[in-house]
Structures are given as C-alpha cells and as structure tokens.
C-alpha positions in Angstrom: 10.1 14.4 -7.4 8.9 11.9 -4.8 10.7 8.8 -3.6 8.8 6.0 -2.0 10.4 3.3 0.2 8.4 0.4 1.5 9.2 -1.7 4.6 7.5 -4.2 6.8 7.0 -7.2 4.5 7.8 -10.8 5.6 6.5 -14.2 6.2 3.4 -14.8 8.3 1.0 -17.7 8.8 -2.6 -17.6 7.5 -4.8 -15.6 9.9 -1.9 -13.4 11.0 -1.2 -9.7 10.6 1.5 -7.5 9.1 1.9 -3.8 8.8 3.6 -2.2 5.8 5.0 1.3 5.8 5.7 3.6 2.9 8.0 6.6 3.6 7.7 9.4 1.1 10.6 11.8 0.7 10.6 14.9 -1.4 7.7 17.3 -1.6 4.2 16.0 -1.2 1.0 18.0 -1.3 -2.5 17.7 0.0 -3.8 16.8 -3.5 -1.7 13.7 -3.6 -3.2 10.2 -3.5 -1.2 7.4 -2.0 -1.9 3.8 -2.9 -0.9 0.2 -2.4 -0.8 -2.3 -5.2 0.3 -5.9 -5.3 1.6 -8.4 -7.8 1.5 -12.2 -7.3 3.7 -14.5 -9.3 2.3 -14.9 -12.8 -0.4 -12.3 -12.3 -1.0 -8.7 -13.2 -0.3 -6.0 -10.7 -3.6 -5.1 -9.0 -4.9 -2.2 -6.9 -5.3 -2.9 -3.2 -6.2 0.4 -1.6 -5.6 4.2 -1.7 -5.9 7.2 0.5 -6.2 10.9 -0.3 -3.4 12.7 1.5 -5.5 15.8 2.2 -8.9 14.5 3.0 -8.1 11.0 4.2 -10.7 9.5 1.9 -10.0 5.8 1.3 -10.8 3.2 -1.4 -10.4 -0.6 -1.0 -10.5 -3.5 -3.4 -13.3 -5.9 -2.6 -10.7 -8.7 -1.9 -9.2 -6.8 1.1 -12.2 -4.8 2.4 -12.7 -5.3 6.1 -9.3 -7.0 6.5 -6.8 -4.3 5.4 -6.7 -0.6 6.6 -4.7 2.2 5.0 -3.7 5.2 7.0 -1.3 8.1 6.9 0.8 10.1 9.2 1.2 13.6 7.7 4.0 14.6 10.1 6.1 11.6 9.1 5.1 11.6 5.5 4.4 8.0 5.8 1.5 5.8 4.7 0.7 2.5 6.4 -1.1 -0.7 5.3 -2.4 -2.8 8.2 -3.2 -6.2 7.0 -5.2 -8.6 9.2 -6.7 -12.0 8.7 -4.1 -12.7 6.0 -4.7 -15.5 3.5 -2.3 -17.4 1.3 -3.8 -15.6 -1.7 -2.5 -12.3 -0.3 1.0 -13.5 -1.0 2.6 -11.0 -3.4 5.0 -8.2 -3.8 3.4 -5.1 -2.4 4.2 -1.7 -4.0 3.5 1.8 -2.7 2.5 4.3 -5.3 1.6 8.0 -5.5 -0.1 10.2 -7.9 -0.3 14.0 -7.8 -4.1 14.3 -8.1 -7.1 11.9 -8.3 -7.1 12.5 -12.1 -3.4 11.6 -12.6 -1.8 8.4 -13.5 0.3 6.7 -10.8 3.5 8.8 -11.2 5.7 7.4 -8.5 6.4 3.8 -7.3 8.4 2.2 -4.6 10.6 -0.8 -5.1 8.2 -3.3 -3.5 8.2 -5.5 -0.4 7.5 -9.2 -0.3 4.6 -10.5 1.7 4.3 -14.3 2.0 1.4 -15.9 3.8 1.8 -19.6 4.6 -1.2 -22.0 4.9 
C-alpha cells in the first residue's frame, strides 16, 4: 500500500512559479510510475506529467511542456512538480498519483492541492 501526500499549492500571479511536492510513504519500487494530474472546476481530470521511478523517464502534456518539470528524490521518496510561467488556465486541484508499472492503472492517489493563478 502506498500513501501519497501533496503539498506546495497556493495562489500565484500569472507568470509566477510554484513547486508542488508529493511524499510517498509505504513501499515503492523501481517499476513504479509517479504522475501529476489536475482538475479544473467543471472539467475532467487531466494528465499533466509522469516520471518512471527507476529510469527517470518523463512524459508531459503538450499544455505544460517547456513550463513544468517533474523530478524525483529517491532518498526522500518524493516527487516534485516545478511549475514556471504559470497561466490562469493552470488553475486547478493538482493530484499526485502512482501506478505499480507502466501497464497498470493509476492505483494510488493523493488528496490534491489547490493551485490558483490570478491574471
């Protein structure tokens, strides 16, 4: 069982930056994939980015490419999402998620953290 706890959300002006953290407790393995999703009011939850825990391989949604960076700290069992050049359309609840392999569904979810970008 894996528990995920996000932190770092808040209010920022357009063009600003925020860094989200996702601390994973419980056992994690090199096959795990960690991801960030977001859900804006009235919209479906959407994929933002993911990172393979073992290889460090990353995937980004087109909407955040070149602005957001996902990274991991294996020693701290923590995944980060550095968000730069934020736009009002980035406003959403951001969720950390994990799946046990690249072929699995997203098994584990955090409670979410609010990110609000003012114009």
